[in-house]
PyMOL Python script that loads the backbone (N, CA, C, O; Angstrom):
from pymol import cmd

cmd.read_pdbstr("""\
ATOM      1  N   MET A   1     113.743-108.260 108.497  1.00  0.00           N
ATOM      2  CA  MET A   1     114.766-108.435 108.065  1.00  0.00           C
ATOM      3  C   MET A   1     114.591-108.563 106.477  1.00  0.00           C
ATOM      4  O   MET A   1     115.352-107.880 105.792  1.00  0.00           O
ATOM      5  N   ILE A   2     113.564-109.458 105.774  1.00  0.00           N
ATOM      6  CA  ILE A   2     113.368-110.041 104.877  1.00  0.00           C
ATOM      7  C   ILE A   2     113.033-108.417 104.027  1.00  0.00           C
ATOM      8  O   ILE A   2     113.530-108.183 102.926  1.00  0.00           O
ATOM      9  N   TYR A   3     112.377-107.688 104.555  1.00  0.00           N
ATOM     10  CA  TYR A   3     112.402-106.257 104.233  1.00  0.00           C
ATOM     11  C   TYR A   3     113.122-105.514 104.015  1.00  0.00           C
ATOM     12  O   TYR A   3     112.847-104.743 103.096  1.00  0.00           O
ATOM     13  N   SER A   4     114.432-105.344 104.747  1.00  0.00           N
ATOM     14  CA  SER A   4     115.547-104.408 104.014  1.00  0.00           C
ATOM     15  C   SER A   4     116.216-105.267 102.961  1.00  0.00           C
ATOM     16  O   SER A   4     116.763-104.770 101.976  1.00  0.00           O
ATOM     17  N   ARG A   5     116.156-106.618 103.203  1.00  0.00           N
ATOM     18  CA  ARG A   5     116.845-107.159 102.036  1.00  0.00           C
ATOM     19  C   ARG A   5     115.992-106.729 100.350  1.00  0.00           C
ATOM     20  O   ARG A   5     116.609-106.479  99.314  1.00  0.00           O
ATOM     21  N   LEU A   6     114.508-106.748 100.501  1.00  0.00           N
ATOM     22  CA  LEU A   6     113.925-106.075  99.693  1.00  0.00           C
ATOM     23  C   LEU A   6     114.034-105.062  99.331  1.00  0.00           C
ATOM     24  O   LEU A   6     113.679-104.934  98.159  1.00  0.00           O
ATOM     25  N   ILE A   7     114.456-104.012  99.899  1.00  0.00           N
ATOM     26  CA  ILE A   7     114.461-102.562  99.519  1.00  0.00           C
ATOM     27  C   ILE A   7     115.894-102.745  99.024  1.00  0.00           C
ATOM     28  O   ILE A   7     115.938-102.373  97.852  1.00  0.00           O
ATOM     29  N   LEU A   8     117.129-103.187  99.470  1.00  0.00           N
ATOM     30  CA  LEU A   8     118.300-103.314  98.831  1.00  0.00           C
ATOM     31  C   LEU A   8     118.163-103.945  97.572  1.00  0.00           C
ATOM     32  O   LEU A   8     118.945-103.625  96.676  1.00  0.00           O
ATOM     33  N   ALA A   9     117.211-104.869  97.352  1.00  0.00           N
ATOM     34  CA  ALA A   9     117.593-105.492  95.579  1.00  0.00           C
ATOM     35  C   ALA A   9     116.240-104.437  94.939  1.00  0.00           C
ATOM     36  O   ALA A   9     115.978-104.594  93.746  1.00  0.00           O
ATOM     37  N   ALA A  10     115.569-103.589  95.584  1.00  0.00           N
ATOM     38  CA  ALA A  10     115.147-102.853  94.691  1.00  0.00           C
ATOM     39  C   ALA A  10     115.863-101.943  94.198  1.00  0.00           C
ATOM     40  O   ALA A  10     115.808-101.822  92.974  1.00  0.00           O
ATOM     41  N   GLN A  11     116.754-101.019  94.972  1.00  0.00           N
ATOM     42  CA  GLN A  11     117.545 -99.748  95.128  1.00  0.00           C
ATOM     43  C   GLN A  11     118.858-100.313  93.932  1.00  0.00           C
ATOM     44  O   GLN A  11     119.617 -99.519  93.376  1.00  0.00           O
ATOM     45  N   SER A  12     118.885-101.444  93.773  1.00  0.00           N
ATOM     46  CA  SER A  12     120.300-101.759  93.004  1.00  0.00           C
ATOM     47  C   SER A  12     119.859-102.026  91.366  1.00  0.00           C
ATOM     48  O   SER A  12     120.748-102.128  90.520  1.00  0.00           O
ATOM     49  N   GLN A  13     118.761-102.105  91.083  1.00  0.00           N
ATOM     50  CA  GLN A  13     118.327-102.650  89.892  1.00  0.00           C
ATOM     51  C   GLN A  13     117.891-101.184  89.228  1.00  0.00           C
ATOM     52  O   GLN A  13     117.214-100.475  89.972  1.00  0.00           O
ATOM     53  N   SER A  14     118.172-100.712  88.052  1.00  0.00           N
ATOM     54  CA  SER A  14     117.419 -99.476  87.272  1.00  0.00           C
ATOM     55  C   SER A  14     116.035 -99.469  86.699  1.00  0.00           C
ATOM     56  O   SER A  14     115.539-100.204  85.845  1.00  0.00           O
ATOM     57  N   LEU A  15     115.568 -98.538  87.319  1.00  0.00           N
ATOM     58  CA  LEU A  15     113.611 -98.541  87.126  1.00  0.00           C
ATOM     59  C   LEU A  15     113.561 -98.412  85.702  1.00  0.00           C
ATOM     60  O   LEU A  15     112.681 -98.897  84.990  1.00  0.00           O
ATOM     61  N   SER A  16     114.686 -97.639  85.258  1.00  0.00           N
ATOM     62  CA  SER A  16     114.290 -97.277  83.536  1.00  0.00           C
ATOM     63  C   SER A  16     115.781 -97.941  82.273  1.00  0.00           C
ATOM     64  O   SER A  16     116.996 -98.133  82.317  1.00  0.00           O
ATOM     65  N   THR A  17     114.933 -98.034  81.544  1.00  0.00           N
ATOM     66  CA  THR A  17     115.955 -98.435  80.691  1.00  0.00           C
ATOM     67  C   THR A  17     116.678 -97.521  80.220  1.00  0.00           C
ATOM     68  O   THR A  17     116.502 -96.406  80.711  1.00  0.00           O
ATOM     69  N   GLU A  18     117.776 -97.673  79.072  1.00  0.00           N
ATOM     70  CA  GLU A  18     118.954 -97.101  78.669  1.00  0.00           C
ATOM     71  C   GLU A  18     118.099 -96.038  77.672  1.00  0.00           C
ATOM     72  O   GLU A  18     116.958 -96.358  77.340  1.00  0.00           O
ATOM     73  N   TRP A  19     118.669 -94.795  77.215  1.00  0.00           N
ATOM     74  CA  TRP A  19     117.938 -93.898  76.328  1.00  0.00           C
ATOM     75  C   TRP A  19     119.057 -94.388  74.920  1.00  0.00           C
ATOM     76  O   TRP A  19     120.280 -94.501  75.006  1.00  0.00           O
ATOM     77  N   SER A  20     118.326 -94.588  73.845  1.00  0.00           N
ATOM     78  CA  SER A  20     118.372 -95.074  72.903  1.00  0.00           C
ATOM     79  C   SER A  20     117.739 -94.659  71.646  1.00  0.00           C
ATOM     80  O   SER A  20     116.567 -94.348  71.858  1.00  0.00           O
ATOM     81  N   PRO A  21     118.198 -94.498  69.995  1.00  0.00           N
ATOM     82  CA  PRO A  21     117.394 -94.032  69.319  1.00  0.00           C
ATOM     83  C   PRO A  21     116.343 -94.882  69.292  1.00  0.00           C
ATOM     84  O   PRO A  21     115.317 -94.203  69.257  1.00  0.00           O
ATOM     85  N   LYS A  22     116.115 -95.976  69.292  1.00  0.00           N
ATOM     86  CA  LYS A  22     114.820 -96.799  69.196  1.00  0.00           C
ATOM     87  C   LYS A  22     113.948 -96.022  70.231  1.00  0.00           C
ATOM     88  O   LYS A  22     112.971 -95.413  69.796  1.00  0.00           O
ATOM     89  N   VAL A  23     114.312 -95.988  71.996  1.00  0.00           N
ATOM     90  CA  VAL A  23     113.632 -95.408  72.905  1.00  0.00           C
ATOM     91  C   VAL A  23     112.710 -94.251  72.576  1.00  0.00           C
ATOM     92  O   VAL A  23     111.515 -94.123  72.846  1.00  0.00           O
ATOM     93  N   ALA A  24     113.655 -93.315  71.835  1.00  0.00           N
ATOM     94  CA  ALA A  24     113.730 -91.836  71.601  1.00  0.00           C
ATOM     95  C   ALA A  24     112.653 -91.754  70.246  1.00  0.00           C
ATOM     96  O   ALA A  24     112.082 -90.679  70.065  1.00  0.00           O
ATOM     97  N   ILE A  25     112.467 -92.548  69.591  1.00  0.00           N
ATOM     98  CA  ILE A  25     111.499 -92.869  68.160  1.00  0.00           C
ATOM     99  C   ILE A  25     110.210 -93.332  69.205  1.00  0.00           C
ATOM    100  O   ILE A  25     109.181 -92.695  68.978  1.00  0.00           O
ATOM    101  N   VAL A  26     110.121 -94.232  70.195  1.00  0.00           N
ATOM    102  CA  VAL A  26     108.923 -94.540  70.675  1.00  0.00           C
ATOM    103  C   VAL A  26     108.235 -93.565  70.755  1.00  0.00           C
ATOM    104  O   VAL A  26     107.293 -93.277  70.016  1.00  0.00           O
ATOM    105  N   MET A  27     108.801 -92.732  72.014  1.00  0.00           N
ATOM    106  CA  MET A  27     108.563 -91.270  72.596  1.00  0.00           C
ATOM    107  C   MET A  27     107.934 -90.755  71.629  1.00  0.00           C
ATOM    108  O   MET A  27     106.713 -90.817  71.490  1.00  0.00           O
ATOM    109  N   ILE A  28     108.757 -90.171  70.839  1.00  0.00           N
ATOM    110  CA  ILE A  28     107.822 -89.297  69.833  1.00  0.00           C
ATOM    111  C   ILE A  28     106.666 -89.796  69.308  1.00  0.00           C
ATOM    112  O   ILE A  28     105.641 -89.117  69.364  1.00  0.00           O
ATOM    113  N   THR A  29     106.671 -91.005  68.749  1.00  0.00           N
ATOM    114  CA  THR A  29     105.489 -91.679  67.952  1.00  0.00           C
ATOM    115  C   THR A  29     104.297 -91.421  68.709  1.00  0.00           C
ATOM    116  O   THR A  29     103.264 -90.889  68.302  1.00  0.00           O
ATOM    117  N   CYS A  30     104.650 -92.017  70.280  1.00  0.00           N
ATOM    118  CA  CYS A  30     103.377 -91.840  71.231  1.00  0.00           C
ATOM    119  C   CYS A  30     102.737 -90.415  71.369  1.00  0.00           C
ATOM    120  O   CYS A  30     101.537 -90.206  71.545  1.00  0.00           O
ATOM    121  N   ASN A  31     103.953 -89.243  71.239  1.00  0.00           N
ATOM    122  CA  ASN A  31     103.256 -87.986  71.763  1.00  0.00           C
ATOM    123  C   ASN A  31     102.440 -87.621  70.425  1.00  0.00           C
ATOM    124  O   ASN A  31     101.427 -86.931  70.308  1.00  0.00           O
ATOM    125  N   LEU A  32     103.143 -88.250  69.519  1.00  0.00           N
ATOM    126  CA  LEU A  32     102.344 -87.492  68.236  1.00  0.00           C
ATOM    127  C   LEU A  32     100.895 -88.011  68.017  1.00  0.00           C
ATOM    128  O   LEU A  32      99.998 -87.309  67.551  1.00  0.00           O
ATOM    129  N   VAL A  33     100.737 -89.438  68.435  1.00  0.00           N
ATOM    130  CA  VAL A  33      99.489 -90.017  68.671  1.00  0.00           C
ATOM    131  C   VAL A  33      98.584 -89.521  69.607  1.00  0.00           C
ATOM    132  O   VAL A  33      97.365 -89.490  69.438  1.00  0.00           O
ATOM    133  N   ALA A  34      99.234 -89.101  70.678  1.00  0.00           N
ATOM    134  CA  ALA A  34      98.537 -88.254  71.730  1.00  0.00           C
ATOM    135  C   ALA A  34      97.533 -86.948  71.365  1.00  0.00           C
ATOM    136  O   ALA A  34      96.353 -86.659  71.562  1.00  0.00           O
ATOM    137  N   ILE A  35      98.757 -86.301  70.686  1.00  0.00           N
ATOM    138  CA  ILE A  35      98.091 -84.958  69.958  1.00  0.00           C
ATOM    139  C   ILE A  35      97.281 -85.102  69.242  1.00  0.00           C
ATOM    140  O   ILE A  35      96.242 -84.452  69.361  1.00  0.00           O
ATOM    141  N   VAL A  36      97.469 -86.073  68.162  1.00  0.00           N
ATOM    142  CA  VAL A  36      96.352 -86.246  67.028  1.00  0.00           C
ATOM    143  C   VAL A  36      94.923 -86.810  67.210  1.00  0.00           C
ATOM    144  O   VAL A  36      93.976 -86.726  66.427  1.00  0.00           O
ATOM    145  N   ILE A  37      94.994 -87.490  68.603  1.00  0.00           N
ATOM    146  CA  ILE A  37      93.774 -88.091  69.200  1.00  0.00           C
ATOM    147  C   ILE A  37      92.960 -86.752  70.025  1.00  0.00           C
ATOM    148  O   ILE A  37      91.761 -86.502  70.147  1.00  0.00           O
ATOM    149  N   GLY A  38      94.199 -86.034  70.517  1.00  0.00           N
ATOM    150  CA  GLY A  38      93.408 -84.609  71.490  1.00  0.00           C
ATOM    151  C   GLY A  38      92.990 -83.720  70.424  1.00  0.00           C
ATOM    152  O   GLY A  38      91.964 -83.125  70.757  1.00  0.00           O
ATOM    153  N   TYR A  39      93.463 -83.358  69.090  1.00  0.00           N
ATOM    154  CA  TYR A  39      93.193 -82.630  68.258  1.00  0.00           C
ATOM    155  C   TYR A  39      91.570 -82.993  67.994  1.00  0.00           C
ATOM    156  O   TYR A  39      90.584 -82.296  68.234  1.00  0.00           O
ATOM    157  N   TYR A  40      91.655 -84.356  67.405  1.00  0.00           N
ATOM    158  CA  TYR A  40      90.171 -84.815  66.647  1.00  0.00           C
ATOM    159  C   TYR A  40      89.462 -85.021  68.131  1.00  0.00           C
ATOM    160  O   TYR A  40      88.277 -84.731  67.965  1.00  0.00           O
ATOM    161  N   ALA A  41      89.730 -85.477  69.791  1.00  0.00           N
ATOM    162  CA  ALA A  41      88.928 -85.252  70.631  1.00  0.00           C
ATOM    163  C   ALA A  41      88.247 -84.038  71.288  1.00  0.00           C
ATOM    164  O   ALA A  41      87.153 -84.195  71.830  1.00  0.00           O
ATOM    165  N   ILE A  42      88.740 -83.049  71.267  1.00  0.00           N
ATOM    166  CA  ILE A  42      88.469 -81.731  71.499  1.00  0.00           C
ATOM    167  C   ILE A  42      87.245 -81.042  70.783  1.00  0.00           C
ATOM    168  O   ILE A  42      87.689 -80.826  69.655  1.00  0.00           O
ATOM    169  N   SER A  43      86.208 -80.672  70.812  1.00  0.00           N
ATOM    170  CA  SER A  43      85.489 -80.004  70.131  1.00  0.00           C
ATOM    171  C   SER A  43      85.985 -78.445  69.474  1.00  0.00           C
ATOM    172  O   SER A  43      86.452 -77.602  70.240  1.00  0.00           O
ATOM    173  N   LYS A  44      85.844 -78.182  68.097  1.00  0.00           N
ATOM    174  CA  LYS A  44      86.235 -76.952  67.893  1.00  0.00           C
ATOM    175  C   LYS A  44      85.550 -75.672  68.620  1.00  0.00           C
ATOM    176  O   LYS A  44      86.149 -74.600  68.699  1.00  0.00           O
ATOM    177  N   ASN A  45      84.508 -75.831  69.039  1.00  0.00           N
ATOM    178  CA  ASN A  45      83.549 -75.159  69.731  1.00  0.00           C
ATOM    179  C   ASN A  45      84.278 -74.493  71.120  1.00  0.00           C
ATOM    180  O   ASN A  45      84.291 -73.335  71.537  1.00  0.00           O
ATOM    181  N   ASN A  46      84.900 -75.795  71.664  1.00  0.00           N
ATOM    182  CA  ASN A  46      85.485 -75.605  73.489  1.00  0.00           C
ATOM    183  C   ASN A  46      87.394 -75.631  73.718  1.00  0.00           C
ATOM    184  O   ASN A  46      88.087 -75.857  74.710  1.00  0.00           O
ATOM    185  N   ARG A  47      87.835 -75.182  71.858  1.00  0.00           N
ATOM    186  CA  ARG A  47      89.362 -75.323  71.968  1.00  0.00           C
ATOM    187  C   ARG A  47      89.452 -73.797  72.424  1.00  0.00           C
ATOM    188  O   ARG A  47      89.041 -72.759  71.905  1.00  0.00           O
ATOM    189  N   GLY A  48      90.084 -74.043  73.483  1.00  0.00           N
ATOM    190  CA  GLY A  48      91.169 -73.086  74.533  1.00  0.00           C
ATOM    191  C   GLY A  48      90.360 -72.539  75.656  1.00  0.00           C
ATOM    192  O   GLY A  48      90.710 -71.502  76.219  1.00  0.00           O
ATOM    193  N   GLN A  49      88.898 -73.437  76.129  1.00  0.00           N
ATOM    194  CA  GLN A  49      88.299 -72.898  77.217  1.00  0.00           C
ATOM    195  C   GLN A  49      88.567 -73.965  77.853  1.00  0.00           C
ATOM    196  O   GLN A  49      89.126 -74.928  77.328  1.00  0.00           O
ATOM    197  N   GLY A  50      88.187 -73.914  79.101  1.00  0.00           N
ATOM    198  CA  GLY A  50      88.418 -74.829  80.060  1.00  0.00           C
ATOM    199  C   GLY A  50      87.843 -74.309  81.306  1.00  0.00           C
ATOM    200  O   GLY A  50      87.383 -73.185  81.506  1.00  0.00           O
ATOM    201  N   PRO A  51      87.971 -75.633  82.384  1.00  0.00           N
ATOM    202  CA  PRO A  51      87.122 -75.189  83.467  1.00  0.00           C
ATOM    203  C   PRO A  51      87.793 -73.845  84.082  1.00  0.00           C
ATOM    204  O   PRO A  51      88.883 -73.473  83.647  1.00  0.00           O
ATOM    205  N   ASP A  52      86.997 -72.993  85.291  1.00  0.00           N
ATOM    206  CA  ASP A  52      87.725 -72.150  85.824  1.00  0.00           C
ATOM    207  C   ASP A  52      88.364 -72.557  87.053  1.00  0.00           C
ATOM    208  O   ASP A  52      87.867 -73.526  87.628  1.00  0.00           O
ATOM    209  N   LEU A  53      89.507 -71.924  87.629  1.00  0.00           N
ATOM    210  CA  LEU A  53      90.626 -72.353  88.256  1.00  0.00           C
ATOM    211  C   LEU A  53      89.852 -72.141  89.455  1.00  0.00           C
ATOM    212  O   LEU A  53      88.966 -71.288  89.495  1.00  0.00           O
ATOM    213  N   PRO A  54      90.270 -73.186  90.838  1.00  0.00           N
ATOM    214  CA  PRO A  54      89.373 -73.063  91.928  1.00  0.00           C
ATOM    215  C   PRO A  54      89.428 -71.884  92.836  1.00  0.00           C
ATOM    216  O   PRO A  54      88.702 -71.871  93.831  1.00  0.00           O
ATOM    217  N   VAL A  55      90.445 -70.629  92.504  1.00  0.00           N
ATOM    218  CA  VAL A  55      90.821 -69.799  92.946  1.00  0.00           C
ATOM    219  C   VAL A  55      90.565 -68.733  92.358  1.00  0.00           C
ATOM    220  O   VAL A  55      90.565 -68.803  91.129  1.00  0.00           O
ATOM    221  N   SER A  56      90.251 -67.342  93.016  1.00  0.00           N
ATOM    222  CA  SER A  56      90.081 -66.161  92.165  1.00  0.00           C
ATOM    223  C   SER A  56      91.337 -65.726  91.517  1.00  0.00           C
ATOM    224  O   SER A  56      92.206 -66.046  92.327  1.00  0.00           O
ATOM    225  N   LEU A  57      91.744 -65.330  90.791  1.00  0.00           N
ATOM    226  CA  LEU A  57      92.498 -64.679  89.549  1.00  0.00           C
ATOM    227  C   LEU A  57      92.680 -63.194  90.529  1.00  0.00           C
ATOM    228  O   LEU A  57      91.767 -62.555  91.052  1.00  0.00           O
ATOM    229  N   PRO A  58      93.975 -62.941  90.567  1.00  0.00           N
ATOM    230  CA  PRO A  58      94.408 -61.160  90.514  1.00  0.00           C
ATOM    231  C   PRO A  58      94.102 -60.322  89.364  1.00  0.00           C
ATOM    232  O   PRO A  58      94.426 -60.493  88.188  1.00  0.00           O
ATOM    233  N   ALA A  59      93.363 -59.305  89.948  1.00  0.00           N
ATOM    234  CA  ALA A  59      92.416 -58.218  89.085  1.00  0.00           C
ATOM    235  C   ALA A  59      93.986 -57.327  88.061  1.00  0.00           C
ATOM    236  O   ALA A  59      93.765 -56.417  87.262  1.00  0.00           O
TER     237      ALA A  59
END
""", "prot")
cmd.dss("prot")
cmd.show_as("cartoon", "prot")
cmd.util.cbc("prot")
cmd.orient("prot")
């Protein structure tokens, strides 16, 4: 009984905030920071390289 009430309460509330210009600015800023960190974290010798896929590629 209590479990079903918890499920109903969880479903009635929104899990995310409404989109606004402030949210968009935060998202864009976080993405730019991640790109900058990735640019400097990946060594220049290994750019474009990666591990092989676990399956064989078609010829």
